[in-house]
C-alpha positions as CSV (number, residue, x, y, z in Angstrom):
1,M,26.5,87.4,95.2
2,K,24.7,84.6,96.8
3,L,22.9,84.0,100.0
4,V,22.5,80.7,101.8
5,I,19.9,80.2,104.5
6,Q,19.9,77.0,106.4
7,N,17.2,76.7,109.1
8,N,16.6,73.8,111.4
9,I,13.0,73.8,112.6
10,N,12.0,71.8,115.8
11,L,8.3,71.4,116.1
12,D,7.4,69.2,119.0
13,G,10.5,67.0,118.5
14,E,10.2,66.7,114.8
15,V,13.1,68.5,113.0
16,E,12.7,69.9,109.4
17,V,15.7,71.2,107.6
18,V,15.2,74.0,105.1
19,E,18.0,75.3,102.8
20,E,17.5,78.1,100.4
21,I,20.2,79.5,97.9
22,R,19.2,82.9,96.3
23,D,20.9,85.7,94.5
24,V,21.3,88.7,96.8
25,E,22.0,92.3,96.5
26,V,24.2,93.6,99.4
27,V,24.3,97.1,100.3
28,E,26.4,98.4,103.4
29,K,25.4,101.7,105.1
30,G,27.6,102.6,108.1
31,D,27.6,99.5,110.4
32,V,24.5,98.0,108.9
33,L,24.2,95.6,106.0
34,Y,21.0,95.2,103.8
35,L,20.5,91.9,102.0
36,T,17.8,91.9,99.6
37,Y,16.6,88.8,97.9
38,Q,13.3,87.2,96.4
39,N,12.0,84.2,98.2
40,E,10.4,81.1,96.7
41,E,6.9,82.9,96.7
42,K,8.6,85.8,94.6
43,E,8.3,88.1,97.5
44,S,11.1,90.7,98.3
45,V,12.8,90.0,101.6
46,V,15.2,92.4,103.2
47,L,17.5,91.4,106.0
48,K,18.9,94.4,108.0
49,I,22.0,93.1,109.7
50,S,24.1,94.7,112.4
51,D,26.5,93.4,115.2
52,K,23.5,93.3,117.6
53,D,20.4,92.3,115.9
54,C,18.8,91.4,112.5
55,T,15.4,92.5,111.1
56,M,13.7,90.3,108.5
57,T,11.1,92.1,106.6
58,R,9.2,90.1,104.1
59,F,7.0,92.2,101.8
60,S,4.1,89.9,101.5
61,E,0.5,90.7,102.0
62,P,0.5,91.7,104.8
63,T,4.2,92.7,105.3
64,S,5.7,90.7,108.1
65,V,8.7,91.8,110.3
66,M,10.6,89.7,112.6
67,R,13.4,91.1,114.8
68,F,16.2,88.9,116.3
69,S,18.1,90.6,119.1
70,D,20.9,89.9,121.5
71,K,18.7,91.6,124.0
72,G,16.2,88.7,124.1
73,I,12.4,89.2,123.2
74,T,10.7,91.0,120.5
75,T,7.1,90.8,119.0
76,T,6.0,90.0,115.6
77,R,2.7,89.7,113.6
78,I,2.6,86.7,111.2
79,A,-0.3,85.8,108.7
80,T,-1.6,82.4,109.3
81,P,-4.5,80.5,107.6
82,V,-6.6,81.5,110.7
83,G,-5.7,85.2,110.6
84,I,-2.9,87.6,111.9
85,Q,-1.1,85.9,115.1
86,I,0.9,88.1,117.4
87,L,4.1,86.0,118.6
88,N,7.1,86.6,120.7
89,V,10.4,86.0,119.1
90,V,12.7,84.8,121.8
91,T,16.4,85.0,120.7
92,D,18.6,82.6,122.6
93,T,21.7,83.3,120.6
94,Y,22.6,86.0,118.0
95,Q,26.1,85.9,116.7
96,K,27.5,87.8,113.6
97,E,30.8,86.8,112.3
98,G,32.1,88.0,108.9
99,E,29.6,87.2,106.4
100,Q,27.6,85.0,108.6
101,V,24.8,85.2,111.0
102,V,23.8,82.4,113.4
103,I,20.5,82.8,115.3
104,R,18.8,80.5,117.8
105,Y,15.2,81.4,118.7
106,A,11.8,80.2,119.4
107,L,8.5,81.6,118.4
108,Q,6.2,81.6,121.6
109,I,2.5,82.4,122.3
110,P,2.5,85.4,124.4
111,Q,-0.4,84.6,126.7
112,T,1.2,81.1,127.7
113,G,4.8,81.4,127.0
114,Q,4.6,78.2,125.1
115,D,7.0,77.4,122.3
116,L,5.3,76.9,118.8
117,A,8.7,75.8,117.4
118,R,12.5,76.4,118.0
119,Y,14.8,77.5,115.1
120,H,18.5,77.3,114.4
121,L,19.1,79.7,111.6
122,K,22.2,80.3,109.6
123,I,22.5,83.0,107.0
124,K,25.6,83.3,104.9
125,W,26.3,85.6,102.0
126,G,29.2,86.2,99.6
127,S,30.9,84.8,96.4
128,F,30.8,81.1,96.7
């Protein structure tokens, strides 16, 4: 199977488009899908997808976990060149339809509520 990730990143009005196509292993357990693939840094990434949320776990050093929820705001810890930063993940839209998830979200600084960047993420999987 293949995984297609398209991410439009808006950073202060400048938009960057990132697209990845990866081989993916898909395992279904009840109402939850687990998609496992290797990113370009050769790190294992697991997407845990349900009708209400998606958790992206990147097994890097340190491991990073982002959760996108139809309930709104979650928190994540991201390694940056200046150390670990704690950020809010503000999910505006979470839609799962068939073999596709569409997520619109922002990463925000918790203390100020200021957006670092806004994202429009599409994840598709299947035989194409």
